[in-house]
C-alpha positions as CSV (number, residue, x, y, z in Angstrom):
1,M,0.0,0.0,0.0
2,S,1.9,3.1,-1.2
3,A,1.2,6.7,-0.2
4,P,-0.4,9.1,-2.6
5,K,2.2,11.2,-4.3
6,S,5.0,9.6,-2.3
7,S,8.4,10.2,-3.9
8,K,10.5,7.4,-5.2
9,L,13.3,8.6,-2.8
10,K,11.1,8.1,0.2
11,Y,10.0,4.7,-1.0
12,L,13.6,3.6,-1.4
13,S,14.8,5.2,1.8
14,S,12.1,3.3,3.7
15,Y,14.1,0.1,3.2
16,L,16.9,1.7,5.2
17,F,15.0,3.4,8.0
18,D,11.5,4.6,9.0
19,T,10.6,7.5,6.7
20,V,7.9,10.0,7.7
21,V,5.6,10.6,4.8
22,E,3.4,13.2,6.5
23,S,2.9,14.5,10.1
24,F,-0.4,15.6,11.5
25,D,-1.0,17.7,14.7
26,S,-4.1,16.3,16.4
27,P,-5.7,18.0,19.4
28,K,-6.7,14.6,20.6
29,N,-3.7,12.4,19.9
30,G,-0.9,14.9,19.6
31,K,1.5,14.3,16.7
32,I,0.5,11.5,14.4
33,N,3.0,10.3,11.8
34,V,2.2,8.4,8.6
35,V,5.4,6.4,8.3
36,M,6.8,4.2,5.5
37,L,8.9,1.2,6.4
38,E,10.1,-1.3,3.7
39,G,7.6,0.2,1.3
40,K,4.6,-0.1,3.6
41,L,2.7,2.6,5.3
42,M,1.7,2.6,9.0
43,V,0.3,5.1,11.5
44,N,2.2,6.0,14.7
45,T,1.7,8.3,17.6
46,R,4.6,9.3,19.8
47,N,5.1,6.0,21.5
48,A,2.9,3.5,19.8
49,N,1.8,2.0,16.5
50,Q,-1.8,2.7,15.8
51,S,-2.3,0.9,12.5
52,F,-0.7,-1.4,9.9
53,D,2.3,-2.6,11.9
54,G,2.4,-4.4,15.2
55,L,-1.3,-3.6,15.9
56,H,-2.2,-5.0,12.5
57,F,-0.3,-8.2,13.1
58,L,-1.9,-8.5,16.6
59,F,-5.4,-8.5,15.2
60,Q,-4.5,-10.8,12.4
61,A,-3.5,-13.3,15.1
62,V,-6.6,-12.6,17.2
63,F,-9.0,-13.2,14.3
64,A,-7.0,-16.3,13.2
65,D,-7.3,-17.7,16.8
66,L,-11.1,-17.1,16.7
67,Q,-11.4,-18.5,13.2
68,I,-13.9,-15.7,12.5
69,E,-14.1,-16.4,8.8
70,K,-15.8,-19.8,9.6
71,N,-18.7,-18.1,11.3
72,P,-18.6,-14.6,9.8
73,P,-20.4,-11.8,11.7
74,N,-23.3,-9.9,10.1
75,K,-22.8,-6.8,12.2
76,V,-19.5,-5.6,13.6
77,L,-18.9,-2.7,15.9
78,C,-15.3,-1.4,16.2
79,F,-14.4,1.1,18.8
80,G,-11.2,2.8,17.6
81,L,-10.6,3.1,13.9
82,G,-7.1,4.5,13.7
83,G,-5.9,4.1,10.1
84,G,-8.3,1.3,9.5
85,S,-6.2,-1.9,10.2
86,I,-9.2,-3.8,11.6
87,V,-11.5,-2.9,8.7
88,H,-8.8,-3.9,6.2
89,I,-8.3,-7.3,7.9
90,L,-12.0,-8.1,8.1
91,K,-12.9,-6.9,4.6
92,N,-9.8,-7.4,2.5
93,E,-8.1,-10.4,4.1
94,L,-11.0,-12.3,5.7
95,K,-13.6,-11.3,3.1
96,I,-16.2,-10.5,5.7
97,Q,-19.3,-9.2,3.9
98,G,-21.2,-8.0,7.0
99,H,-21.7,-4.4,8.0
100,I,-19.1,-2.7,10.1
101,T,-19.7,0.4,12.2
102,A,-16.4,2.1,13.2
103,V,-16.4,4.7,16.0
104,E,-13.4,7.0,16.0
105,Y,-13.2,10.2,18.1
106,D,-10.3,11.8,16.3
107,E,-11.2,13.5,13.0
108,I,-7.5,13.5,12.0
109,M,-7.4,9.7,12.2
110,V,-10.4,9.4,9.9
111,E,-8.7,11.8,7.5
112,I,-5.6,9.7,7.5
113,A,-7.5,6.5,7.0
114,K,-9.2,8.0,3.9
115,K,-6.1,9.7,2.5
116,Y,-3.6,7.0,2.9
117,F,-5.5,3.7,3.3
118,D,-8.4,4.1,0.9
119,L,-11.0,3.6,3.6
120,Q,-13.7,4.7,1.1
121,Q,-13.3,1.6,-1.0
122,F,-15.4,-0.5,1.4
123,N,-19.1,-1.1,1.2
124,N,-21.1,-1.8,4.3
125,L,-18.9,0.5,6.4
126,D,-20.1,3.4,8.5
127,V,-17.6,5.6,10.2
128,I,-18.9,7.7,13.1
129,T,-16.8,10.4,14.5
130,E,-17.8,10.4,18.1
131,D,-16.7,9.5,21.6
132,A,-16.9,5.7,22.0
133,F,-18.4,5.9,25.5
134,F,-21.1,8.4,24.5
135,Y,-21.9,6.1,21.5
136,A,-22.2,3.1,23.8
137,S,-24.4,4.8,26.3
138,E,-26.7,6.0,23.4
139,Q,-26.9,2.6,21.6
140,A,-26.9,0.1,24.4
141,N,-30.7,-0.3,24.3
142,K,-31.1,0.4,20.6
143,N,-28.7,-1.7,18.5
144,T,-27.1,-5.1,18.7
145,F,-24.0,-6.6,17.0
146,D,-22.5,-10.0,16.5
147,L,-18.9,-8.9,17.1
148,I,-17.6,-5.9,19.1
149,I,-14.0,-4.9,19.1
150,V,-12.7,-2.4,21.6
151,D,-9.3,-0.9,20.7
152,L,-9.2,2.4,22.5
153,F,-5.8,3.8,23.3
154,E,-4.3,7.2,24.1
155,D,-0.8,6.8,22.6
156,N,0.5,3.6,24.4
157,K,-2.1,3.5,27.2
158,A,-5.5,1.9,27.1
159,V,-8.2,4.4,27.8
160,E,-9.2,4.1,31.5
161,K,-12.9,4.0,30.8
162,I,-12.7,0.6,29.1
163,Y,-12.4,-1.0,32.5
164,D,-15.6,0.7,33.9
165,A,-18.4,-1.7,34.8
166,A,-21.0,0.6,33.2
167,F,-19.3,0.5,29.8
168,N,-18.9,-3.3,29.9
169,E,-22.6,-3.7,30.8
170,Q,-23.3,-1.6,27.7
171,L,-21.1,-3.9,25.6
172,L,-23.1,-6.9,26.8
173,Q,-26.4,-5.1,26.0
174,M,-25.1,-4.4,22.5
175,C,-23.7,-7.9,22.0
176,P,-26.0,-10.3,23.9
177,H,-25.2,-13.3,21.6
178,G,-21.7,-12.9,20.1
179,T,-18.1,-12.1,20.7
180,I,-16.5,-9.1,22.5
181,I,-12.8,-8.4,22.0
182,I,-11.1,-5.9,24.3
183,N,-7.5,-5.0,23.6
184,T,-5.6,-3.9,26.7
185,I,-1.9,-3.4,27.4
186,C,0.0,-4.4,30.6
187,N,3.2,-2.5,31.0
188,T,2.7,-2.2,34.8
189,K,1.3,-4.2,37.6
190,I,-1.6,-1.7,37.9
191,Q,-2.5,-2.3,34.3
192,E,-2.2,-6.1,34.8
193,N,-4.6,-5.9,37.7
194,Q,-7.0,-3.8,35.7
195,T,-7.1,-6.4,33.0
196,Q,-7.6,-9.3,35.5
197,K,-10.4,-7.3,37.2
198,L,-12.1,-6.9,33.9
199,L,-11.8,-10.6,33.3
200,G,-13.4,-11.2,36.7
201,F,-16.3,-9.0,35.7
202,Y,-17.2,-11.3,32.9
203,Q,-16.4,-14.5,34.8
204,N,-18.8,-13.4,37.5
205,K,-21.5,-13.3,34.9
206,G,-20.8,-16.9,34.1
207,L,-19.6,-16.1,30.6
208,D,-17.0,-18.0,28.5
209,C,-14.0,-15.6,28.6
210,V,-10.3,-15.6,28.5
211,V,-7.3,-13.2,28.4
212,K,-4.8,-14.2,25.7
213,T,-1.4,-13.0,24.7
214,F,0.1,-13.4,21.2
215,P,3.8,-13.6,20.2
216,I,3.5,-10.4,18.3
217,S,3.2,-8.4,21.5
218,N,3.4,-10.0,24.9
219,K,2.4,-6.7,26.5
220,N,-1.0,-6.7,24.8
221,K,-3.5,-8.7,26.7
222,V,-6.6,-9.4,24.7
223,L,-9.8,-10.2,26.5
224,I,-12.2,-12.4,24.5
225,V,-15.7,-12.9,25.7
226,N,-18.4,-15.1,24.3
227,S,-21.6,-13.6,25.4
């Protein structure tokens, strides 16, 4: 996937080192860089990859583990669009035909996804620029999904509200019979305890749930819930 109007020099130099194609100043995420590495584009904030590198590989592994293509969801809700990694995996790689609703609070991220990653190519995709927690509170009693993916980060930290019981109750209301995937990161003991507490929330409801790690990133702890 090559950048629009990227110079041949940048393309070639990307095989030697990370090459910044364009930088964006986001009021919500700070500096966002579209970076080319070995001819491929990715989206990075100051301390973390947001799309099309480590995060992309992580969700490839998660979806492979779940074998989603064998029981494809008809309706998907994705909290956190970034550059559109998850959408590309579901639509391009796994050929999921169902409808995807992607909620992204940063207008700059949506702009990047359209400009550099051809987001507009996809049918059955709605992108909503809104706060995920507001959307969840509004839709909890109105809409249901077969698969919900929560990938909400501020740079390299998971957004604190993903651990709130109220938000997770809303996820269950929106996904009463399906799969919920929550991506967390555990760089500290506090973060590890938060993830374990979140696992306990779903275990106490008698649900089939597990926290998994994948070789791509041992720091990412992915909670998978079958509701």
